[in-house]
N, C-alpha and C positions, 0 to 999 in steps of 0.2 A: 255807599251812595254819596252823592254830592251834597255839600251844605249850601244853603241859600240864605239870602238876607231878608226873607219874608217868612212869616209864620204859616205853617200848614201842618196837617196831620201826616206823618210819614206813612208810606206804603209798608204794610207789615203783614204777617201771617196770623193776625188776630181774630176778630170776631167771626162767628158763624152766621151766615145770612139767615134771616128769618124764614126765607123760602125753604131752607133745608128742614127747619122744624115743621113747617106746614106740610112738606112732602112726606115726612115720617108719619104724621098724623093721618094724612090721606091714605098712605099705604095700609096702616092699621085698619082704617075703615073699610077699604076695598077688600082686604083679606077677610075681615069679619063678615062682610056681605056676600062673600063667595065670588066676587067679580074676578079676582086674581088669586093665585096661590103664592105662598112664600117661596116655593121652588121656582116659579116663574120669575119672581123678583130676584132671587139669588142668581139665576142664569143670566138675567139681564145685567146685573151688577158685575158678574164675572166677565161678561163680554166687554163691558165698558172699561174695567180696570186692566183688561188685557191689551187695550189699545196703547199705542205709543206715538210719538211724533215721527216715527220712521216712515209711515205711509204718506203723511203730508210732505216730508222731505223728498220722497221719490217724485211726487208731483212737481215740486219746485225745480228739482234738478232736471227733470225732463223738459220743463218749460224753458229753462236756461239754454238747453242744447238744441231744442226743436221749436223754432218760432211758430210753425203751424200748430203744433200741439198747444203752445201757450195761448194762441188765439182761441182754440177750442176750449181750453180751461177757463179763460176769461168769459167765454160765451155761455158755457154750461159745465160747471165744475163737477157735477155728479156724473155726467156722461163721460167727461175726460177721465175721471177716476176709474170708471168702469173699463175704459180702454186698457188700463194697467191692472185690471182685475182687483181693484181696491174698492172697499165698501165705504161709501161716504156717510153712512149712518142714516138714522130715521128722520132727521129734520126735513121739513118740506123743501127747503131751498138751501143750497150751499153756494155761496158766491165768492169767487176768487177776484182779488184786486191786485194791481201791480204797483209797487213802489218804483219811482223813476227819479231822475235828477231834479225834477221840478215838483213832484207830488209825493207825499208820504202819507201812508195810511196806518192808523192805530186802532185796534179793536177793543171794545169794552162791552160789558153788559150792565147797564145802569140799574136794572131791576133785580137781577139775581146773578146767575153765572152761566148763561147760555153760551155754548162753546162747541166747536166741531170736534167732539171727543173721538169720533171714529177715526179722524185723520191726525189729531194731535195728542190723543190720550187724555187722561183726567186733567182738568185745569189746575194750575198752581194755586196755592193758598192766597197769594197776593192778588190774583185775578178776581177772586171771590170777595176780597175784603172791601169794606165800605170806603176806606180812604182811596183806593184805586178807582172804584166805581164812580166816585164823585169827582175826584181831582183829574181823572183822565179827560173829563168834559170841561171842567172849569179852568184848569191850568195844564193842558197836555204837554206843552214844551218843557215845563218844569219836571213833569213825570218822566219824560224821555231822558232828561238830563240825569235824573236819579238812576236810571238804568244804564247810563254811560253814553247816551246818544245826544249829539248836538246837531240841530238842524240850522242851516243858514237861514237868515231872515226872509230870503226870497223864496224859500221852499214852501209850497202850500201844504198845510197839514189838515187831513181829513180824519175826524174821529167817527168811527162806525159803531153804531149801537146794535149789538146782536139781540135777537128776540127768539121766542119759541118757534117762529116761522122762518127766520133767516139766520144762518151762521156764516161767518166770514173766514176766509183763508187769505193771508197776505203773501204775495210773491215778492220776497225781498230782492233788492238789487244784487246782482251777481258780483262777488268780490273781485277786485283787480288781481291780476296774477294767476288766474285760474284757467287760462286758455288751454293748457296742456292736460288738465285733469279730465278723467272720464266721468261718466254719469254717476257711478257709485261713489267716486271720490268727492264729487260735488255734493251729493246727498249728505255725506258725512259732515259737511260744513253748515248745513241748514239746521238751525236750532228752533226749538219750540218758540222761544221768545221772539225770534225774527219773523215767525209766521203769525204772531200776534201783532207785530209791528212796534214793539218796544225796544228792539235791539237789532243789530246787524248780524248777518251770518258770521260764523267763525272765520278767522283769517287762515289762508292756506299755509302749510308748513313751508319754511324757507327752502328746504331741500327735500327731495322725494327719495 
């Protein structure tokens, strides 16, 4: 990660959010009261950890090659995911946003770690860390620089705060030099971090 000439806490894989501790305590209480079973909890966790960024990457790749699909994805991400027989998960709303030459979106959850797990898989440790959750709001351009991204001064940066009610999926800009790639090849370039908005998609190979 880049060095900077000002003091700040680095993004790391450190502290566990207090919300995780509260969630475990709530689980114990609900099991004790008979509201849920440990088996139901296990099945839910198994479903969550089986998710990966591959489903989100399919949505992005389709949006890159199909402008009409992209508009449907921006209008209603859950319905667009269903078109590809993808499960967008249980959160009430999943909102897709598009990065362009003029506007860049970056996603954070300032309270805990709300995240579109069904489409991106489990969130990385840095996403849940207190330094990311605070600094993504207070100094987002510095955070992007640590992930290797540099925005021009005239690019408008929007930091989106996920909640229990709304999860966000970033449609990153399509890399240059990918005109001859098919949809599956494009999906392979889409990374989890690019769909959070802290990085760009992978560059295409120089030769196919």
